[in-house]
PyMOL Python script that loads the backbone (N, CA, C, O; Angstrom):
from pymol import cmd

cmd.read_pdbstr("""\
ATOM      1  N   UNK A   1       0.818  -1.192   0.000  1.00  0.00           N
ATOM      2  CA  UNK A   1       0.000   0.000   0.000  1.00  0.00           C
ATOM      3  C   UNK A   1       0.856   1.248   0.000  1.00  0.00           C
ATOM      4  O   UNK A   1       0.647   2.150  -0.811  1.00  0.00           O
ATOM      5  N   UNK A   2       1.824   1.306   0.910  1.00  0.00           N
ATOM      6  CA  UNK A   2       2.682   2.485   0.981  1.00  0.00           C
ATOM      7  C   UNK A   2       3.480   2.668  -0.306  1.00  0.00           C
ATOM      8  O   UNK A   2       3.577   3.766  -0.853  1.00  0.00           O
ATOM      9  N   UNK A   3       4.032   1.588  -0.756  1.00  0.00           N
ATOM     10  CA  UNK A   3       4.858   1.656  -1.958  1.00  0.00           C
ATOM     11  C   UNK A   3       4.032   2.117  -3.153  1.00  0.00           C
ATOM     12  O   UNK A   3       4.517   2.923  -3.947  1.00  0.00           O
ATOM     13  N   UNK A   4       2.838   1.646  -3.303  1.00  0.00           N
ATOM     14  CA  UNK A   4       1.951   2.035  -4.399  1.00  0.00           C
ATOM     15  C   UNK A   4       1.594   3.517  -4.340  1.00  0.00           C
ATOM     16  O   UNK A   4       1.516   4.185  -5.371  1.00  0.00           O
ATOM     17  N   UNK A   5       1.375   4.030  -3.116  1.00  0.00           N
ATOM     18  CA  UNK A   5       1.071   5.449  -2.939  1.00  0.00           C
ATOM     19  C   UNK A   5       2.231   6.307  -3.425  1.00  0.00           C
ATOM     20  O   UNK A   5       2.029   7.264  -4.174  1.00  0.00           O
ATOM     21  N   UNK A   6       3.430   5.971  -3.005  1.00  0.00           N
ATOM     22  CA  UNK A   6       4.603   6.777  -3.372  1.00  0.00           C
ATOM     23  C   UNK A   6       4.918   6.668  -4.865  1.00  0.00           C
ATOM     24  O   UNK A   6       5.372   7.636  -5.475  1.00  0.00           O
ATOM     25  N   UNK A   7       4.685   5.530  -5.439  1.00  0.00           N
ATOM     26  CA  UNK A   7       4.883   5.357  -6.882  1.00  0.00           C
ATOM     27  C   UNK A   7       3.893   6.249  -7.631  1.00  0.00           C
ATOM     28  O   UNK A   7       4.263   6.953  -8.571  1.00  0.00           O
ATOM     29  N   UNK A   8       2.629   6.208  -7.202  1.00  0.00           N
ATOM     30  CA  UNK A   8       1.614   7.033  -7.855  1.00  0.00           C
ATOM     31  C   UNK A   8       1.918   8.514  -7.675  1.00  0.00           C
ATOM     32  O   UNK A   8       1.765   9.300  -8.609  1.00  0.00           O
ATOM     33  N   UNK A   9       2.345   8.895  -6.478  1.00  0.00           N
ATOM     34  CA  UNK A   9       2.687  10.303  -6.215  1.00  0.00           C
ATOM     35  C   UNK A   9       3.875  10.739  -7.076  1.00  0.00           C
ATOM     36  O   UNK A   9       3.863  11.840  -7.626  1.00  0.00           O
ATOM     37  N   UNK A  10       4.865   9.918  -7.197  1.00  0.00           N
ATOM     38  CA  UNK A  10       6.034  10.222  -8.016  1.00  0.00           C
ATOM     39  C   UNK A  10       5.683  10.346  -9.491  1.00  0.00           C
ATOM     40  O   UNK A  10       6.162  11.247 -10.181  1.00  0.00           O
ATOM     41  N   UNK A  11       4.840   9.431  -9.969  1.00  0.00           N
ATOM     42  CA  UNK A  11       4.411   9.502 -11.374  1.00  0.00           C
ATOM     43  C   UNK A  11       3.594  10.767 -11.633  1.00  0.00           C
ATOM     44  O   UNK A  11       3.752  11.415 -12.668  1.00  0.00           O
ATOM     45  N   UNK A  12       2.724  11.112 -10.691  1.00  0.00           N
ATOM     46  CA  UNK A  12       1.922  12.330 -10.841  1.00  0.00           C
ATOM     47  C   UNK A  12       2.794  13.581 -10.829  1.00  0.00           C
ATOM     48  O   UNK A  12       2.600  14.490 -11.637  1.00  0.00           O
ATOM     49  N   UNK A  13       3.744  13.621  -9.918  1.00  0.00           N
ATOM     50  CA  UNK A  13       4.641  14.785  -9.846  1.00  0.00           C
ATOM     51  C   UNK A  13       5.505  14.863 -11.104  1.00  0.00           C
ATOM     52  O   UNK A  13       5.741  15.952 -11.628  1.00  0.00           O
ATOM     53  N   UNK A  14       5.967  13.737 -11.579  1.00  0.00           N
ATOM     54  CA  UNK A  14       6.783  13.719 -12.793  1.00  0.00           C
ATOM     55  C   UNK A  14       6.006  14.187 -14.006  1.00  0.00           C
ATOM     56  O   UNK A  14       6.515  14.956 -14.820  1.00  0.00           O
ATOM     57  N   UNK A  15       4.764  13.718 -14.125  1.00  0.00           N
ATOM     58  CA  UNK A  15       3.928  14.121 -15.255  1.00  0.00           C
ATOM     59  C   UNK A  15       3.615  15.613 -15.190  1.00  0.00           C
ATOM     60  O   UNK A  15       3.647  16.305 -16.208  1.00  0.00           O
ATOM     61  N   UNK A  16       3.314  16.104 -13.992  1.00  0.00           N
ATOM     62  CA  UNK A  16       3.022  17.527 -13.819  1.00  0.00           C
ATOM     63  C   UNK A  16       4.251  18.366 -14.174  1.00  0.00           C
ATOM     64  O   UNK A  16       4.146  19.376 -14.870  1.00  0.00           O
ATOM     65  N   UNK A  17       5.402  17.937 -13.692  1.00  0.00           N
ATOM     66  CA  UNK A  17       6.647  18.651 -14.000  1.00  0.00           C
ATOM     67  C   UNK A  17       6.941  18.666 -15.488  1.00  0.00           C
ATOM     68  O   UNK A  17       7.406  19.674 -16.021  1.00  0.00           O
ATOM     69  N   UNK A  18       6.673  17.558 -16.163  1.00  0.00           N
ATOM     70  CA  UNK A  18       6.922  17.482 -17.604  1.00  0.00           C
ATOM     71  C   UNK A  18       5.995  18.418 -18.371  1.00  0.00           C
ATOM     72  O   UNK A  18       6.429  19.075 -19.318  1.00  0.00           O
ATOM     73  N   UNK A  19       4.729  18.488 -17.975  1.00  0.00           N
ATOM     74  CA  UNK A  19       3.780  19.377 -18.645  1.00  0.00           C
ATOM     75  C   UNK A  19       4.180  20.833 -18.433  1.00  0.00           C
ATOM     76  O   UNK A  19       4.194  21.621 -19.379  1.00  0.00           O
ATOM     77  N   UNK A  20       4.503  21.188 -17.201  1.00  0.00           N
ATOM     78  CA  UNK A  20       4.903  22.570 -16.894  1.00  0.00           C
ATOM     79  C   UNK A  20       6.171  22.931 -17.671  1.00  0.00           C
ATOM     80  O   UNK A  20       6.257  24.018 -18.244  1.00  0.00           O
ATOM     81  N   UNK A  21       7.140  22.042 -17.695  1.00  0.00           N
ATOM     82  CA  UNK A  21       8.392  22.316 -18.403  1.00  0.00           C
ATOM     83  C   UNK A  21       8.169  22.460 -19.907  1.00  0.00           C
ATOM     84  O   UNK A  21       8.780  23.318 -20.544  1.00  0.00           O
ATOM     85  N   UNK A  22       7.304  21.632 -20.475  1.00  0.00           N
ATOM     86  CA  UNK A  22       7.074  21.721 -21.922  1.00  0.00           C
ATOM     87  C   UNK A  22       6.343  23.022 -22.272  1.00  0.00           C
ATOM     88  O   UNK A  22       6.637  23.642 -23.295  1.00  0.00           O
ATOM     89  N   UNK A  23       5.395  23.434 -21.429  1.00  0.00           N
ATOM     90  CA  UNK A  23       4.704  24.707 -21.683  1.00  0.00           C
ATOM     91  C   UNK A  23       5.675  25.876 -21.594  1.00  0.00           C
ATOM     92  O   UNK A  23       5.636  26.783 -22.425  1.00  0.00           O
ATOM     93  N   UNK A  24       6.545  25.859 -20.590  1.00  0.00           N
ATOM     94  CA  UNK A  24       7.540  26.929 -20.429  1.00  0.00           C
ATOM     95  C   UNK A  24       8.477  26.964 -21.644  1.00  0.00           C
ATOM     96  O   UNK A  24       8.771  28.035 -22.175  1.00  0.00           O
ATOM     97  N   UNK A  25       8.938  25.795 -22.075  1.00  0.00           N
ATOM     98  CA  UNK A  25       9.848  25.735 -23.223  1.00  0.00           C
ATOM     99  C   UNK A  25       9.164  26.239 -24.487  1.00  0.00           C
ATOM    100  O   UNK A  25       9.795  26.922 -25.294  1.00  0.00           O
ATOM    101  N   UNK A  26       7.893  25.918 -24.675  1.00  0.00           N
ATOM    102  CA  UNK A  26       7.159  26.379 -25.855  1.00  0.00           C
ATOM    103  C   UNK A  26       7.017  27.907 -25.844  1.00  0.00           C
ATOM    104  O   UNK A  26       7.171  28.552 -26.881  1.00  0.00           O
ATOM    105  N   UNK A  27       6.724  28.482 -24.669  1.00  0.00           N
ATOM    106  CA  UNK A  27       6.611  29.946 -24.579  1.00  0.00           C
ATOM    107  C   UNK A  27       7.945  30.618 -24.881  1.00  0.00           C
ATOM    108  O   UNK A  27       7.991  31.633 -25.577  1.00  0.00           O
ATOM    109  N   UNK A  28       9.026  30.054 -24.360  1.00  0.00           N
ATOM    110  CA  UNK A  28      10.348  30.629 -24.616  1.00  0.00           C
ATOM    111  C   UNK A  28      10.711  30.535 -26.094  1.00  0.00           C
ATOM    112  O   UNK A  28      11.308  31.458 -26.648  1.00  0.00           O
ATOM    113  N   UNK A  29      10.356  29.431 -26.726  1.00  0.00           N
ATOM    114  CA  UNK A  29      10.640  29.261 -28.151  1.00  0.00           C
ATOM    115  C   UNK A  29       9.837  30.247 -28.988  1.00  0.00           C
ATOM    116  O   UNK A  29      10.341  30.761 -29.987  1.00  0.00           O
ATOM    117  N   UNK A  30       8.599  30.517 -28.596  1.00  0.00           N
ATOM    118  CA  UNK A  30       7.780  31.488 -29.332  1.00  0.00           C
ATOM    119  C   UNK A  30       8.337  32.899 -29.219  1.00  0.00           C
ATOM    120  O   UNK A  30       8.191  33.701 -30.141  1.00  0.00           O
ATOM    121  N   UNK A  31       8.970  33.203 -28.103  1.00  0.00           N
ATOM    122  CA  UNK A  31       9.538  34.543 -27.914  1.00  0.00           C
ATOM    123  C   UNK A  31      10.684  34.815 -28.884  1.00  0.00           C
ATOM    124  O   UNK A  31      10.886  35.958 -29.295  1.00  0.00           O
ATOM    125  N   UNK A  32      11.421  33.801 -29.245  1.00  0.00           N
ATOM    126  CA  UNK A  32      12.585  33.995 -30.109  1.00  0.00           C
ATOM    127  C   UNK A  32      12.357  33.508 -31.538  1.00  0.00           C
ATOM    128  O   UNK A  32      13.317  33.330 -32.288  1.00  0.00           O
ATOM    129  N   UNK A  33      11.111  33.292 -31.920  1.00  0.00           N
ATOM    130  CA  UNK A  33      10.809  32.924 -33.296  1.00  0.00           C
ATOM    131  C   UNK A  33      11.183  34.082 -34.221  1.00  0.00           C
ATOM    132  O   UNK A  33      11.053  35.244 -33.835  1.00  0.00           O
ATOM    133  N   UNK A  34      11.637  33.788 -35.413  1.00  0.00           N
ATOM    134  CA  UNK A  34      11.985  34.860 -36.349  1.00  0.00           C
ATOM    135  C   UNK A  34      10.830  35.821 -36.619  1.00  0.00           C
ATOM    136  O   UNK A  34      11.056  37.022 -36.764  1.00  0.00           O
ATOM    137  N   UNK A  35       9.606  35.323 -36.689  1.00  0.00           N
ATOM    138  CA  UNK A  35       8.467  36.204 -36.957  1.00  0.00           C
ATOM    139  C   UNK A  35       8.257  37.184 -35.807  1.00  0.00           C
ATOM    140  O   UNK A  35       7.955  38.355 -36.036  1.00  0.00           O
ATOM    141  N   UNK A  36       8.413  36.715 -34.586  1.00  0.00           N
ATOM    142  CA  UNK A  36       8.245  37.590 -33.428  1.00  0.00           C
ATOM    143  C   UNK A  36       9.342  38.636 -33.391  1.00  0.00           C
ATOM    144  O   UNK A  36       9.076  39.816 -33.162  1.00  0.00           O
ATOM    145  N   UNK A  37      10.568  38.209 -33.615  1.00  0.00           N
ATOM    146  CA  UNK A  37      11.687  39.158 -33.617  1.00  0.00           C
ATOM    147  C   UNK A  37      11.533  40.187 -34.736  1.00  0.00           C
ATOM    148  O   UNK A  37      11.822  41.367 -34.541  1.00  0.00           O
ATOM    149  N   UNK A  38      11.084  39.744 -35.892  1.00  0.00           N
ATOM    150  CA  UNK A  38      10.899  40.663 -37.021  1.00  0.00           C
ATOM    151  C   UNK A  38       9.797  41.669 -36.714  1.00  0.00           C
ATOM    152  O   UNK A  38       9.928  42.847 -37.048  1.00  0.00           O
ATOM    153  N   UNK A  39       8.720  41.226 -36.088  1.00  0.00           N
ATOM    154  CA  UNK A  39       7.614  42.128 -35.747  1.00  0.00           C
ATOM    155  C   UNK A  39       8.080  43.190 -34.749  1.00  0.00           C
ATOM    156  O   UNK A  39       7.744  44.366 -34.888  1.00  0.00           O
ATOM    157  N   UNK A  40       8.847  42.776 -33.750  1.00  0.00           N
ATOM    158  CA  UNK A  40       9.355  43.735 -32.768  1.00  0.00           C
ATOM    159  C   UNK A  40      10.343  44.707 -33.408  1.00  0.00           C
ATOM    160  O   UNK A  40      10.325  45.899 -33.100  1.00  0.00           O
ATOM    161  N   UNK A  41      11.197  44.215 -34.289  1.00  0.00           N
ATOM    162  CA  UNK A  41      12.158  45.090 -34.953  1.00  0.00           C
ATOM    163  C   UNK A  41      11.447  46.077 -35.875  1.00  0.00           C
ATOM    164  O   UNK A  41      11.832  47.244 -35.948  1.00  0.00           O
ATOM    165  N   UNK A  42      10.418  45.619 -36.575  1.00  0.00           N
ATOM    166  CA  UNK A  42       9.674  46.492 -37.469  1.00  0.00           C
ATOM    167  C   UNK A  42       9.002  47.608 -36.669  1.00  0.00           C
ATOM    168  O   UNK A  42       8.995  48.760 -37.103  1.00  0.00           O
ATOM    169  N   UNK A  43       8.442  47.278 -35.515  1.00  0.00           N
ATOM    170  CA  UNK A  43       7.823  48.292 -34.664  1.00  0.00           C
ATOM    171  C   UNK A  43       8.840  49.330 -34.211  1.00  0.00           C
ATOM    172  O   UNK A  43       8.544  50.524 -34.191  1.00  0.00           O
ATOM    173  N   UNK A  44      10.025  48.884 -33.852  1.00  0.00           N
ATOM    174  CA  UNK A  44      11.085  49.809 -33.443  1.00  0.00           C
ATOM    175  C   UNK A  44      11.529  50.696 -34.584  1.00  0.00           C
ATOM    176  O   UNK A  44      11.778  51.885 -34.385  1.00  0.00           O
ATOM    177  N   UNK A  45      11.632  50.131 -35.786  1.00  0.00           N
ATOM    178  CA  UNK A  45      12.037  50.928 -36.944  1.00  0.00           C
ATOM    179  C   UNK A  45      10.973  51.958 -37.315  1.00  0.00           C
ATOM    180  O   UNK A  45      11.296  53.069 -37.736  1.00  0.00           O
ATOM    181  N   UNK A  46       9.710  51.584 -37.158  1.00  0.00           N
ATOM    182  CA  UNK A  46       8.636  52.535 -37.455  1.00  0.00           C
ATOM    183  C   UNK A  46       8.690  53.710 -36.488  1.00  0.00           C
ATOM    184  O   UNK A  46       8.508  54.857 -36.896  1.00  0.00           O
ATOM    185  N   UNK A  47       8.937  53.437 -35.215  1.00  0.00           N
ATOM    186  CA  UNK A  47       9.058  54.513 -34.234  1.00  0.00           C
ATOM    187  C   UNK A  47      10.241  55.403 -34.563  1.00  0.00           C
ATOM    188  O   UNK A  47      10.138  56.627 -34.484  1.00  0.00           O
ATOM    189  N   UNK A  48      11.366  54.800 -34.933  1.00  0.00           N
ATOM    190  CA  UNK A  48      12.557  55.567 -35.268  1.00  0.00           C
ATOM    191  C   UNK A  48      12.319  56.427 -36.503  1.00  0.00           C
ATOM    192  O   UNK A  48      12.702  57.597 -36.524  1.00  0.00           O
ATOM    193  N   UNK A  49      11.695  55.865 -37.527  1.00  0.00           N
ATOM    194  CA  UNK A  49      11.452  56.638 -38.747  1.00  0.00           C
ATOM    195  C   UNK A  49      10.495  57.791 -38.478  1.00  0.00           C
ATOM    196  O   UNK A  49      10.635  58.859 -39.073  1.00  0.00           O
ATOM    197  N   UNK A  50       9.534  57.592 -37.599  1.00  0.00           N
ATOM    198  CA  UNK A  50       8.605  58.664 -37.239  1.00  0.00           C
ATOM    199  C   UNK A  50       9.348  59.796 -36.529  1.00  0.00           C
ATOM    200  O   UNK A  50       9.108  60.970 -36.811  1.00  0.00           O
ATOM    201  N   UNK A  51      10.245  59.446 -35.615  1.00  0.00           N
ATOM    202  CA  UNK A  51      11.031  60.460 -34.913  1.00  0.00           C
ATOM    203  C   UNK A  51      11.934  61.228 -35.870  1.00  0.00           C
ATOM    204  O   UNK A  51      12.070  62.446 -35.759  1.00  0.00           O
ATOM    205  N   UNK A  52      12.545  60.522 -36.800  1.00  0.00           N
ATOM    206  CA  UNK A  52      13.425  61.179 -37.770  1.00  0.00           C
ATOM    207  C   UNK A  52      12.626  62.137 -38.652  1.00  0.00           C
ATOM    208  O   UNK A  52      13.073  63.253 -38.915  1.00  0.00           O
ATOM    209  N   UNK A  53      11.451  61.712 -39.109  1.00  0.00           N
ATOM    210  CA  UNK A  53      10.612  62.564 -39.951  1.00  0.00           C
ATOM    211  C   UNK A  53      10.179  63.820 -39.192  1.00  0.00           C
ATOM    212  O   UNK A  53      10.182  64.917 -39.752  1.00  0.00           O
ATOM    213  N   UNK A  54       9.805  63.661 -37.917  1.00  0.00           N
ATOM    214  CA  UNK A  54       9.419  64.813 -37.114  1.00  0.00           C
ATOM    215  C   UNK A  54      10.598  65.757 -36.913  1.00  0.00           C
ATOM    216  O   UNK A  54      10.423  66.975 -36.940  1.00  0.00           O
ATOM    217  N   UNK A  55      11.786  65.216 -36.714  1.00  0.00           N
ATOM    218  CA  UNK A  55      12.975  66.040 -36.534  1.00  0.00           C
ATOM    219  C   UNK A  55      13.295  66.826 -37.801  1.00  0.00           C
ATOM    220  O   UNK A  55      13.659  68.000 -37.736  1.00  0.00           O
ATOM    221  N   UNK A  56      13.159  66.185 -38.932  1.00  0.00           N
ATOM    222  CA  UNK A  56      13.426  66.863 -40.202  1.00  0.00           C
ATOM    223  C   UNK A  56      12.437  68.002 -40.416  1.00  0.00           C
ATOM    224  O   UNK A  56      12.828  69.093 -40.830  1.00  0.00           O
ATOM    225  N   UNK A  57      11.156  67.758 -40.137  1.00  0.00           N
ATOM    226  CA  UNK A  57      10.143  68.809 -40.284  1.00  0.00           C
ATOM    227  C   UNK A  57      10.427  69.982 -39.354  1.00  0.00           C
ATOM    228  O   UNK A  57      10.306  71.139 -39.758  1.00  0.00           O
ATOM    229  N   UNK A  58      10.796  69.696 -38.131  1.00  0.00           N
ATOM    230  CA  UNK A  58      11.117  70.767 -37.177  1.00  0.00           C
ATOM    231  C   UNK A  58      12.338  71.560 -37.656  1.00  0.00           C
ATOM    232  O   UNK A  58      12.374  72.784 -37.532  1.00  0.00           O
ATOM    233  N   UNK A  59      13.322  70.867 -38.196  1.00  0.00           N
ATOM    234  CA  UNK A  59      14.499  71.543 -38.727  1.00  0.00           C
ATOM    235  C   UNK A  59      14.156  72.450 -39.899  1.00  0.00           C
ATOM    236  O   UNK A  59      14.681  73.558 -40.007  1.00  0.00           O
ATOM    237  N   UNK A  60      13.275  71.982 -40.778  1.00  0.00           N
ATOM    238  CA  UNK A  60      12.857  72.806 -41.916  1.00  0.00           C
ATOM    239  C   UNK A  60      12.124  74.053 -41.445  1.00  0.00           C
ATOM    240  O   UNK A  60      12.340  75.140 -41.980  1.00  0.00           O
ATOM    241  N   UNK A  61      11.251  73.903 -40.439  1.00  0.00           N
ATOM    242  CA  UNK A  61      10.530  75.067 -39.920  1.00  0.00           C
ATOM    243  C   UNK A  61      11.497  76.082 -39.313  1.00  0.00           C
ATOM    244  O   UNK A  61      11.373  77.285 -39.544  1.00  0.00           O
ATOM    245  N   UNK A  62      12.453  75.592 -38.543  1.00  0.00           N
ATOM    246  CA  UNK A  62      13.434  76.492 -37.929  1.00  0.00           C
ATOM    247  C   UNK A  62      14.282  77.179 -39.002  1.00  0.00           C
ATOM    248  O   UNK A  62      14.606  78.360 -38.879  1.00  0.00           O
ATOM    249  N   UNK A  63      14.636  76.443 -40.043  1.00  0.00           N
ATOM    250  CA  UNK A  63      15.442  77.007 -41.120  1.00  0.00           C
ATOM    251  C   UNK A  63      14.662  78.108 -41.850  1.00  0.00           C
ATOM    252  O   UNK A  63      15.219  79.164 -42.151  1.00  0.00           O
ATOM    253  N   UNK A  64      13.390  77.868 -42.132  1.00  0.00           N
ATOM    254  CA  UNK A  64      12.573  78.874 -42.817  1.00  0.00           C
ATOM    255  C   UNK A  64      12.396  80.119 -41.952  1.00  0.00           C
ATOM    256  O   UNK A  64      12.438  81.242 -42.455  1.00  0.00           O
ATOM    257  N   UNK A  65      12.198  79.915 -40.656  1.00  0.00           N
ATOM    258  CA  UNK A  65      12.050  81.061 -39.752  1.00  0.00           C
ATOM    259  C   UNK A  65      13.332  81.885 -39.715  1.00  0.00           C
ATOM    260  O   UNK A  65      13.286  83.113 -39.785  1.00  0.00           O
ATOM    261  N   UNK A  66      14.460  81.219 -39.606  1.00  0.00           N
ATOM    262  CA  UNK A  66      15.738  81.938 -39.567  1.00  0.00           C
ATOM    263  C   UNK A  66      15.995  82.655 -40.892  1.00  0.00           C
ATOM    264  O   UNK A  66      16.521  83.768 -40.899  1.00  0.00           O
ATOM    265  N   UNK A  67      15.631  82.035 -42.006  1.00  0.00           N
ATOM    266  CA  UNK A  67      15.802  82.670 -43.306  1.00  0.00           C
ATOM    267  C   UNK A  67      14.965  83.947 -43.388  1.00  0.00           C
ATOM    268  O   UNK A  67      15.442  84.969 -43.882  1.00  0.00           O
ATOM    269  N   UNK A  68      13.722  83.895 -42.905  1.00  0.00           N
ATOM    270  CA  UNK A  68      12.878  85.109 -42.898  1.00  0.00           C
ATOM    271  C   UNK A  68      13.510  86.205 -42.051  1.00  0.00           C
ATOM    272  O   UNK A  68      13.502  87.373 -42.438  1.00  0.00           O
ATOM    273  N   UNK A  69      14.054  85.833 -40.900  1.00  0.00           N
ATOM    274  CA  UNK A  69      14.694  86.817 -40.036  1.00  0.00           C
ATOM    275  C   UNK A  69      15.900  87.453 -40.725  1.00  0.00           C
ATOM    276  O   UNK A  69      16.077  88.670 -40.676  1.00  0.00           O
ATOM    277  N   UNK A  70      16.726  86.628 -41.366  1.00  0.00           N
ATOM    278  CA  UNK A  70      17.918  87.153 -42.034  1.00  0.00           C
ATOM    279  C   UNK A  70      17.550  88.037 -43.232  1.00  0.00           C
ATOM    280  O   UNK A  70      18.167  89.081 -43.446  1.00  0.00           O
ATOM    281  N   UNK A  71      16.554  87.624 -44.003  1.00  0.00           N
ATOM    282  CA  UNK A  71      16.133  88.437 -45.143  1.00  0.00           C
ATOM    283  C   UNK A  71      15.563  89.770 -44.674  1.00  0.00           C
ATOM    284  O   UNK A  71      15.819  90.808 -45.285  1.00  0.00           O
ATOM    285  N   UNK A  72      14.795  89.743 -43.597  1.00  0.00           N
ATOM    286  CA  UNK A  72      14.246  90.988 -43.059  1.00  0.00           C
ATOM    287  C   UNK A  72      15.369  91.884 -42.553  1.00  0.00           C
ATOM    288  O   UNK A  72      15.307  93.103 -42.713  1.00  0.00           O
ATOM    289  N   UNK A  73      16.376  91.304 -41.954  1.00  0.00           N
ATOM    290  CA  UNK A  73      17.515  92.087 -41.453  1.00  0.00           C
ATOM    291  C   UNK A  73      18.279  92.720 -42.608  1.00  0.00           C
ATOM    292  O   UNK A  73      18.700  93.873 -42.510  1.00  0.00           O
ATOM    293  N   UNK A  74      18.462  91.992 -43.688  1.00  0.00           N
ATOM    294  CA  UNK A  74      19.159  92.536 -44.849  1.00  0.00           C
ATOM    295  C   UNK A  74      18.340  93.627 -45.537  1.00  0.00           C
ATOM    296  O   UNK A  74      18.897  94.610 -46.026  1.00  0.00           O
ATOM    297  N   UNK A  75      17.015  93.451 -45.574  1.00  0.00           N
ATOM    298  CA  UNK A  75      16.146  94.424 -46.221  1.00  0.00           C
ATOM    299  C   UNK A  75      15.889  95.634 -45.328  1.00  0.00           C
ATOM    300  O   UNK A  75      15.461  96.678 -45.820  1.00  0.00           O
ATOM    301  N   UNK A  76      16.143  95.514 -44.024  1.00  0.00           N
ATOM    302  CA  UNK A  76      15.897  96.607 -43.097  1.00  0.00           C
ATOM    303  C   UNK A  76      14.441  96.723 -42.695  1.00  0.00           C
ATOM    304  O   UNK A  76      14.002  97.789 -42.263  1.00  0.00           O
ATOM    305  N   UNK A  77      13.689  95.648 -42.828  1.00  0.00           N
ATOM    306  CA  UNK A  77      12.287  95.668 -42.448  1.00  0.00           C
ATOM    307  C   UNK A  77      12.054  94.712 -41.281  1.00  0.00           C
ATOM    308  O   UNK A  77      12.925  93.918 -40.925  1.00  0.00           O
ATOM    309  N   UNK A  78      10.879  94.804 -40.705  1.00  0.00           N
ATOM    310  CA  UNK A  78      10.536  93.883 -39.619  1.00  0.00           C
ATOM    311  C   UNK A  78      10.243  92.515 -40.216  1.00  0.00           C
ATOM    312  O   UNK A  78       9.690  92.425 -41.312  1.00  0.00           O
ATOM    313  N   UNK A  79      10.610  91.442 -39.508  1.00  0.00           N
ATOM    314  CA  UNK A  79      10.339  90.106 -40.051  1.00  0.00           C
ATOM    315  C   UNK A  79       8.844  89.835 -40.141  1.00  0.00           C
ATOM    316  O   UNK A  79       8.061  90.247 -39.285  1.00  0.00           O
ATOM    317  N   UNK A  80       8.471  89.126 -41.212  1.00  0.00           N
ATOM    318  CA  UNK A  80       7.060  88.765 -41.404  1.00  0.00           C
ATOM    319  C   UNK A  80       6.682  87.688 -40.402  1.00  0.00           C
ATOM    320  O   UNK A  80       7.485  86.797 -40.123  1.00  0.00           O
ATOM    321  N   UNK A  81       5.480  87.753 -39.858  1.00  0.00           N
ATOM    322  CA  UNK A  81       5.068  86.678 -38.936  1.00  0.00           C
ATOM    323  C   UNK A  81       4.859  85.373 -39.695  1.00  0.00           C
ATOM    324  O   UNK A  81       4.485  85.363 -40.867  1.00  0.00           O
ATOM    325  N   UNK A  82       5.111  84.286 -38.997  1.00  0.00           N
ATOM    326  CA  UNK A  82       4.926  82.958 -39.568  1.00  0.00           C
ATOM    327  C   UNK A  82       3.434  82.666 -39.639  1.00  0.00           C
ATOM    328  O   UNK A  82       2.753  82.739 -38.616  1.00  0.00           O
ATOM    329  N   UNK A  83       2.898  82.333 -40.826  1.00  0.00           N
ATOM    330  CA  UNK A  83       1.461  82.084 -40.938  1.00  0.00           C
ATOM    331  C   UNK A  83       1.013  80.828 -40.157  1.00  0.00           C
ATOM    332  O   UNK A  83      -0.150  80.733 -39.767  1.00  0.00           O
ATOM    333  N   UNK A  84       1.912  79.884 -39.932  1.00  0.00           N
ATOM    334  CA  UNK A  84       1.553  78.665 -39.226  1.00  0.00           C
ATOM    335  C   UNK A  84       1.604  78.832 -37.722  1.00  0.00           C
ATOM    336  O   UNK A  84       1.014  78.033 -36.995  1.00  0.00           O
ATOM    337  N   UNK A  85       2.297  79.852 -37.237  1.00  0.00           N
ATOM    338  CA  UNK A  85       2.474  80.046 -35.808  1.00  0.00           C
ATOM    339  C   UNK A  85       1.323  80.852 -35.234  1.00  0.00           C
ATOM    340  O   UNK A  85       0.978  81.898 -35.783  1.00  0.00           O
ATOM    341  N   UNK A  86       0.715  80.391 -34.140  1.00  0.00           N
ATOM    342  CA  UNK A  86      -0.402  81.144 -33.550  1.00  0.00           C
ATOM    343  C   UNK A  86       0.087  82.441 -32.921  1.00  0.00           C
ATOM    344  O   UNK A  86       1.188  82.501 -32.373  1.00  0.00           O
ATOM    345  N   UNK A  87      -0.736  83.472 -33.004  1.00  0.00           N
ATOM    346  CA  UNK A  87      -0.370  84.775 -32.427  1.00  0.00           C
ATOM    347  C   UNK A  87      -0.896  84.859 -31.010  1.00  0.00           C
ATOM    348  O   UNK A  87      -1.917  84.258 -30.675  1.00  0.00           O
ATOM    349  N   UNK A  88      -0.183  85.617 -30.177  1.00  0.00           N
ATOM    350  CA  UNK A  88      -0.602  85.796 -28.791  1.00  0.00           C
ATOM    351  C   UNK A  88      -1.759  86.787 -28.717  1.00  0.00           C
ATOM    352  O   UNK A  88      -1.736  87.779 -29.446  1.00  0.00           O
ATOM    353  N   UNK A  89      -2.766  86.573 -27.880  1.00  0.00           N
ATOM    354  CA  UNK A  89      -3.915  87.485 -27.793  1.00  0.00           C
ATOM    355  C   UNK A  89      -3.574  88.762 -27.084  1.00  0.00           C
ATOM    356  O   UNK A  89      -4.432  89.631 -26.931  1.00  0.00           O
TER     357      UNK A  89
END
""", "prot")
cmd.dss("prot")
cmd.show_as("cartoon", "prot")
cmd.util.cbc("prot")
cmd.orient("prot")
């Protein structure tokens, strides 16, 4: 009786451990699948490209503003206000 109990308990614990280990291994394998890595890399590249595009646009706006200031200084007139920039009330 005792021996049968411990055998059954050992088999149950072994089977449970095997199921848990296989599920863990499957999850770890899915994390490093090429499709998963590619999806994460693509998301990172999209964020980077968005930041670069925003930086370029901001640089162009600053360049145009500075050009207006320099042209106004050379002409001896007041700089024209930027049509895209909101005016203070």
